[in-house]
N, C-alpha and C positions, 0 to 999 in steps of 0.2 A: 169867884175872885181868885186870881193867881196866888199861889203860895210862894213866898220869897225864898231865895236860895239859902240863906242861913237856917231857916226853919227846916228845909229839906235836908240840908247837911247834918243838922243836929239830930233829926229823927233817924237818919241812916247811921250816925255815929253810935247810936244806942244799940244797934244790932249787928254792926260790922266792925272789924278791927280797923284801927286808924290807917294802917298801910294800904287798905283797900280803897280808900277815898282820895280823890283828887279834887281839891276845891280852889286851888290857885288859878286865877283867871288866865294867866299866861300859859300855864301848863295845860289847861283845858282846850286851848286853841287847836292842838294837834288832834283833838277828837271831834272837831266840828264838821269836817268834810270827809267824804270818801274821794276816790280818784276822779270822780266826775266834777269835782270842784263846784258844786251847786252854789250859784251866787245867792240863793235864798236861805242858806244854812243859818240856823239860829245859834244862840248862846246857851249852853247847858248850865243848869244850876249846880250840878255835881257829876263827876265821873266815878263809877264804881268799877274797879279792876278786880273782877271776881276770880276766885281760885277753885270754886266748887259749885255744884248744884245748890247746895245750902246757901251760899252767898247770893246766888241769883234769886233764890226764893225770898231771902230776906229783903233784897232791894225791891223786888216787884211788890211784895206785900206792903212795904212802906209806901211805895208810889201809889198803889191802889187805895190805901187808906187816905192819902192826901189828895188823890185825884191828879197826880202829876204824870206827864207823859214819860214813857220808857222807850229809849231808842237802843236796840241791841246792835252791837258792833263787833265784827271779827277783825280782819287785818286791815280794813279800810281800803281794800282794793276794788270795791264796787264801781261800776261805770254808769249808774243811772240815778245816783243820789239817794239810794235806798237806806244808807246809814248816815245821812246828813242830820245833824242835830236840829232840834226845834227849841225855841226859846223856853227856858225854865225846865227843861227835861232832865231826867236821869239817864245819862249814857251808861249802859251796862256793857263794858268792854270785856270780851272773852279771850283776850290775847294771852293771858296767863294760863289758860286751861289748855294744856298741850299734850296730855298723856295719850299714849297709843299702846294698845295691847293686841297682839296677833295670835289667833288660834289656828295653827296650820291644819288641824284635823277637820274642823268645820269650815275652814277657809273663810274666816271673817276677821275683820279688824274692828275693835271697839275704840273709837277716837273721841277725844274731847274737841269742842268746836274751834278752839284756837290753833289746833295743829295745822300746819301747812299741808296742802295737797302733796307737795314733794316729800314731806316727812312721812306721810302715810305710804307713799310709793316705796320709799327706802325701807320702812319697817316691813312691808310686804315682801320686798325683794330679798330680804335677809332669810326668808323661808321659801324662796323659789316661787313666789307668788307676785301678782300684779294687780294694782288698782287702776283700771283703765281711764276714767274721766281725767282729761288733761287740758284745762284751759291754758291759753298762752301764758297766763300769769301764774302757772302752777308752782313756781318757785317761791312765790310770796303771797298767794291767796290762801285763805283758810278753808278748812272743811265746812265749818259752820256757814260761811258765806256761800260756798258751793251749794250746800243744801238749801239755803235761803232763796237762791235764784235758780235752782235746778241747772247748774252750770254744765256745759258740754265740753267742747274742745276739739282738738285736731283728729282724734281717733273716733269721734262719735258716729261717723258714717257707717262703721262696722260694729262698734262696741257700745253705742248708746250713750246716754247722759246720766247725770248723777242719780236721778230717781230709779234707774235700773239697777243700782247697786246699794240702795238704802233698804236694809231689812228691818230696821227698828231704830228707835230713838228715845231719849228722855227729854221731855219738854216741860218747861215751867209755864203754867197758864197765867192768865191775867189776874187771877185772884191769889197767886202765889203757890198754888198746888203744883207738885211735880208728878207727872204721870209717865209711865213706861208704855211705849207703843211698839208692837212687833217684837222682833228678836232674831236670834241666829237660826232661823228656819227658812228654807227655800220655798216651802208651801205653807200658807196659813191664811185661811179665808174666814176665820171666826170674827164676826162683827164687821162693821164698816171699815173701809181701808183708810183709817185716820192717819197712818204714817204717811201715805201719799198726799193727803190733804195738806200736811205741814211742809212737805217739800215744795219749794217755790213760793211759799207764802210771805217771804221777805220780812219776817219778824213781826208780822201784823196779827198773828194768831197765838203766838207763844214764843218763848225763848228756848231754843234747842241747846241742851247742855251735854249731850252725849249721843253718838251715832254708831249704830252697828252697820258695818259696810261689808258687802259681798266682795270677795277676792276671787281671781281666776288664775290659772297657771301662767307662768311668765311668758311674755310675748316672745315669739321667735324673732331673730334678727331680720329686719325688713330689707327688701330691695327697693330702689328708688328710681323714679322717672321724673325728670324736669322737662317740661315742654313749653316752648314759647310760641306765641301766636301774633300775627300782624293785625288781627281784628278781635274785638271782644266777642262778636257773635261766633267766631270759629271756636274760641275757648269754651263758651257755654254749650255749644252744640256737641263738643267732644265730651263734656261732662255728662250730658244727657245720654249720649251713645254708650258711654261707659256704664252708667247706672242701669241701663236696660238689662244688661246681661252679666255684669261683674260687680264684685263687692270688695274694692280695695280697702286696706286698713286706714288709708288717708287719701283725701282728695281735696286739696286746698287751692285757692285762687288768689292771685294778686294782680292788680291792674298796674298801668304804667306809673302812676303817681306813687303808689306804695313801693314798687320795684325800685324806682329812682331814689326814694327816701332811704330805703335799706342800703342801696348801693353807696349812697353818700356816706353812710356810717361804716360800712364794712369793706368797701373796695374789693369785693370778692369776684368781680367780673360778670355780674348779672347784666343781661341785655337791656340797656336803657331805652332802646327803640321799640321793644316789644309792647304791643297793646295790652297783652295779658300773659301771665305765666301760671301754669299748673304744676303743683308739687304732688306727686302721687307715690304712695308706698303700698307694697304687698307684703304681708307677713305670713303668707302660706309657706309650707315646707319648700325647700330649696328649688326643686324642679318645677313644682306647681307655681311658686312665686315668680320664677323667671318667665314662665309661660303667661301668667296673668299680666305682668309688666309688658311683655312683648305684645300681647293683645291690645292693651291700652295704648301703647306706642303706635300701633297700627291705626287705631281709631283717631288718635290725635293727628297723625299725618293725613288721614283721610279727610279730616275737617280743617286742613290748611295750616297745621303747625309748621313754622319756619325752621325749627330746630328741636330735636329731642336728644336728651342725654340720659343714659341709664347707668346705674352703678349698684353693685352689691357690696361695696365697701361701707361698713357701718358709720365710719367717721365722716366720709364724704356725704352720705345720706343725711346724717345729723346736721351737717353744716347748712344744708338747704332748709331743714326743718327749723333750725335756729333763726335763719333769715326770715322765715314766715312768722315765727313767734315775736320777733322784734319789730314787726311792722308798725304797731301802734306807737311805741316810744319813738321810733324813727320819724314817723309823720308828725309826732308831737313836737319835734324840734322846729317845725315850720310855723307853729302858731298854737293858740289854744284850740282844743278840739271839742266839737259837739259830736258825741259818739252815738251812732245809730246801731241797731241790732235787729234789723228786720229780716224776716224769712218768708219765703213763698213756696208753694208746691213746685217741685222740680221742673215740670214742664213750663213754668212761667219764669224760670231763672233768667233766661235771656232777655225777656221783657223788662225785668227789674233792672238788670245790669245796664242795658241800653237806655232805659228810662232815667236812671241815676246820672248817666253821662249827659243826657239832654238837660236835666234839671241843673247840673253844675254849669253848663254852658249858658243857659238862659238866666241864671242868677249871677253869672260872672263871679263864681266862687270855686275854690278848689275842693273837690271831694275825692279822697283816696278810697279805694274799694278793695277790701280783702274779704274772703268768704270761706266758710266750711262748705265748699261748693257741693259736695256729695249729698248733703241733706238740705240744701236750699237756704242755709242760714248765712246772711251777709252782714258785714260790718262796714257800712259807709262812714268815713271819718271826715266830717265837715271841718275844714280849717278856718279858724277865725283870727283876724288881726285885731287884737283888743284895742289898738290905738286908732282904728278907723271905724267910726260909728256907722257910716253908710255900708261898709263891707260887712260889719257885724249884723246889721239888719238884713242884708241879703242872705247871709249865711243862715240866720234863724228862719227865714222864709224857706230856704232850700231844705233845711232840716224837717220842717213840717210837711213840705211837698213830698219828700221821700217817704215819710210815714203814711201819708195819704195814698201814695202810689202802691205801697205794699198792701194796704187794706183793699184797694181797688182790684188788685191782682189775686185776691183770695188768700192773702198772706197774714202775717202777724206783726205786731209792733215790737215784739221782743222774742227772740228764740232762746236766749240763755242769760242775758244781763239783768233781766227783771224790768218791771215798770218803774219802780222807785218813785221819785218825785218828778223827774224830768219828762217822763213819757205819759204821765197821768192824763193830760188833756186829750189824748187820743184814745183812751181806754174805752170810753162808751161807744165811739165810732167803730171800734174793733169788735167789742163784745155784743153790742146792742143793748137796749135799755132793760130787757127782761133778764138777760144773763148777768148784767151789772147789778141789778137789784138782788138776784140770787146770791151773788158774791157778798153783797152788803148784809144780807140776812145771816150768812155764816159768820161774818165778822161780828155782827151785833150779838149773836148767840155766844160766841167765845170771848168777846171783849166788850161787854155792854157799856163800860165807861169810855171806850175808845182811848185807852192809854197806851196801847202797844203800837209803837211806830206810827203815830197819827200823821197823816199827810202823805205817807207812802202808799202807793197802789190805789187806794180808794179815797184818799183825801181826808182832811181833818174836819170833824164836826165840832160844834160849839159847846157841847155839854161838859167838856173837861174843865175843871175849876182852876 
């Protein structure tokens, strides 16, 4: 039998300070959705704005005793509905937990989950160090959310994704216990790799309250190449040719729809007629970087690039990177978005890109395509007109067909945004029944009541009271 909101709030008030609790219905609306705007988001019973691991423990312990769902939430910038509220839940918001400490000797940062990715970068930079994972939303996404989804970003082709930089964490389990996993050690094989298990688990196995992050020496100033192509196939062929022998620090893709959306917002002179644009950077030392960019330029021209522009000016280069980062909000001005995050093995990148173009034409719907092309991770953005029911239906069909295509090509339904709630219907097709059942066993072992983010990734079961 569901526990009513006043009972939940009263139980939490016994163990948490009044300022940590949000119970006003209007105020709680801001905590119902993440950036995906999941239409199925529920109404929370109460929001806990935690300031410490102890606060999170108190909230989870009460929720476990009452059998009430717990939805962990960072900055709310997720793109798959992973932090959408469920009816009657306790939303544990970590936005007040923002502390960061940097140890330049061991080259680690210890960050609370509410700290923004950009804040960790700034704290590292103060010591001549760098935290490489850089989602396009790095200025407003939280480290806790990055860990929850194993976020990547524009530099992942050379520097990897979040899991490559997580050395340890503190996590609150479903029974309220806090455990420390890993730590500031580059090598540690004692016991199972539980730290890695929690990275990418989307709040379904525990609530991360502190993360130990590996830092590296500051990145060198990159050189930049921008290449435009009259065909999508030419651009993807250039990506494959580059990846065979070179490893740039950035290799990003934008199609005509995304280029035009960004140009509408910036008026920076992007080629509106190009079928595709690649933004490439090399952060090798000066002479080596120039040579790498020259080699990639040659490959782009060999594969039909209509224009190549290179620059070693950091401000010019950053302007093109900003253009790539703003693609999602620029396309978002055209309508509501169904955001995909499908990835394929690099040799199938061209098949995926051309397949998405075909799906858009057959569904008579707009799909903008941006990609971390160097590692095969694409972000098709299906544009929905919420006032047109028929168009919305076609867009939803296209969304599903893109997911099916990625699986057919040996790819994944999510490279870095997470499964959340919106991609869950395709999870079994991707994993297969045996691997899905293994995932469920792990979930059951760590969260037998299914109170941690039920409905995300693996779906909600009925035993929660």
